[in-house]
C-alpha positions in Angstrom: -12.6 93.4 -3.4 -13.9 91.7 -0.2 -16.6 93.2 1.7 -16.4 94.3 5.3 -18.6 93.9 8.3 -18.6 95.9 11.5 -20.1 94.6 14.5 -20.9 96.9 17.3 -22.2 96.8 20.9 -20.4 93.5 21.6 -20.3 92.3 25.2 -16.9 92.6 26.8 -16.9 89.0 27.9 -17.5 88.0 24.4 -14.8 89.9 23.1 -12.5 88.4 25.6 -13.5 85.0 24.7 -12.9 85.6 20.8 -9.7 86.6 21.4 -8.7 84.0 23.6 -10.3 81.4 20.9 -8.4 83.3 18.2 -4.9 82.9 20.4 -5.7 79.3 20.5 -5.9 78.6 16.9 -3.2 80.9 16.1 -5.2 83.4 14.3 -5.8 87.2 14.7 -9.3 88.0 16.2 -10.5 89.1 13.0 -9.5 86.1 11.3 -11.1 84.0 14.1 -14.3 86.0 13.4 -14.4 85.4 10.0 -14.0 81.7 10.5 -16.8 81.5 12.8 -19.0 83.0 10.6 -17.9 80.9 7.8 -18.6 77.7 9.6 -21.8 79.0 10.9 -23.0 79.7 7.4 -21.6 76.7 5.5 -24.1 74.2 7.2 -27.0 76.5 6.5 -29.1 75.3 3.5 -30.8 77.8 1.4 -34.4 76.7 0.9 -35.7 75.7 -2.6 -38.5 77.9 -4.2 -40.6 74.9 -3.8 -40.1 74.6 -0.1 -40.8 78.4 0.3 -43.9 78.1 -1.7 -45.1 75.3 0.4 -44.4 77.2 3.5 -46.2 80.3 2.1 -49.3 78.3 1.3 -49.2 76.7 5.0 -48.8 80.2 6.3 -51.8 81.7 4.3 -54.2 78.3 4.7 -57.7 79.2 5.4 -57.3 82.9 4.2 -59.5 84.3 1.5 -57.3 85.0 -1.7 -58.3 87.4 -4.5 -57.9 86.0 -7.7 -54.9 87.8 -9.7 -57.1 88.8 -12.7 -59.5 90.7 -10.3 -56.5 92.7 -8.9 -55.2 93.3 -12.5 -58.5 94.7 -13.3 -58.9 96.9 -10.3 -55.5 98.2 -11.1 -56.4 99.2 -14.7 -59.6 100.7 -13.3 -57.8 103.1 -11.3 -55.9 104.6 -14.1 
């Protein structure tokens, strides 16, 4: 069963333009909304793990890092 999405607090002008666009394309407003979302997300590329890891390394560059073995040891000592 497909999911649903409710969008609240839309500007009246935005709704009017969506309805006009839907009419131009011969679709319902809901179908037009789905198509806009599909097109917007179709071109978006999911980053790879390696890209995300590189981004994290860049964000944390120059910060002090605690080795994982120290964190594990601290956790065990707390028990």
